[in-house]
C-alpha positions as CSV (number, residue, x, y, z in Angstrom):
1,M,6.7,-7.6,-11.9
2,T,7.3,-10.1,-9.1
3,R,4.8,-9.5,-6.4
4,P,6.6,-8.7,-3.1
5,T,5.9,-10.9,0.0
6,A,3.3,-9.3,2.2
7,D,1.8,-10.0,5.6
8,R,-1.5,-8.4,4.6
9,V,-3.0,-7.6,1.2
10,I,-5.7,-5.0,0.3
11,D,-7.2,-5.4,-3.1
12,G,-8.5,-1.9,-3.9
13,R,-8.9,-2.4,-7.6
14,D,-12.7,-2.6,-7.4
15,M,-13.2,-0.1,-4.6
16,E,-14.3,3.5,-5.0
17,P,-12.2,6.3,-3.6
18,P,-11.6,7.0,-0.8
19,E,-12.2,3.4,0.3
20,P,-8.7,2.1,-0.7
21,F,-7.0,5.0,1.1
22,V,-9.1,4.5,4.3
23,N,-8.7,0.7,4.4
24,T,-4.9,1.1,3.8
25,M,-4.5,3.6,6.6
26,E,-6.6,1.5,9.0
27,A,-4.6,-1.7,8.1
28,L,-1.3,0.1,8.7
29,D,-2.3,0.6,12.3
30,S,-2.0,-3.1,12.9
31,I,1.3,-4.0,11.2
32,G,4.4,-4.4,13.3
33,P,8.1,-3.9,12.6
34,G,9.3,-6.0,9.7
35,E,5.7,-6.6,8.4
36,R,4.5,-5.4,5.0
37,L,1.2,-4.4,3.6
38,L,0.5,-4.8,-0.2
39,L,-2.1,-2.5,-1.8
40,L,-3.4,-3.5,-5.2
41,I,-5.0,-0.6,-7.0
42,G,-6.1,0.5,-10.4
43,R,-4.5,3.9,-10.4
44,E,-1.4,5.3,-8.8
45,P,-2.4,6.4,-5.3
46,L,-0.6,9.7,-5.2
47,P,-2.4,11.2,-2.1
48,L,-1.4,8.1,-0.2
49,Y,2.3,8.7,-0.6
50,R,2.2,11.9,1.4
51,A,0.2,10.3,4.2
52,L,2.7,7.4,4.3
53,E,5.6,9.8,4.6
54,L,4.0,11.8,7.4
55,N,3.2,8.7,9.3
56,G,6.7,7.0,9.2
57,F,6.1,4.5,6.4
58,A,8.3,3.6,3.4
59,W,6.9,2.1,0.2
60,E,7.8,0.7,-3.2
61,T,5.4,1.0,-6.2
62,G,5.4,-1.2,-9.2
63,R,3.1,-1.7,-12.2
64,S,1.5,-5.0,-13.1
65,A,1.1,-6.4,-16.6
66,D,-2.6,-5.5,-16.4
67,G,-1.8,-1.8,-15.8
68,S,-2.7,-1.8,-12.1
69,F,-0.4,-0.7,-9.4
70,E,1.2,-2.7,-6.5
71,V,2.3,-0.7,-3.5
72,S,4.3,-2.5,-0.9
73,I,4.3,-0.6,2.4
74,W,6.3,-1.0,5.6
75,R,7.3,0.9,8.7
76,K,10.6,2.9,8.5
77,Q,13.3,1.8,10.9
78,P,13.9,4.3,13.7
């Protein structure tokens, strides 16, 4: 998978839950229109998707060769 361009990256692969979720939600407070956040994580972050949807974000998830997940997140256009 080709890693998408991101303005900010959170590497949550070595974090314990709920740290990746908390760090991602905090980081999303600071991204502006047209900016992207990339979350790298060892398992698919299913609970995150609902929070993103409720807060006006879109995302795209891919799987890396090592089995980890890459979630590219951005604000939905109004």
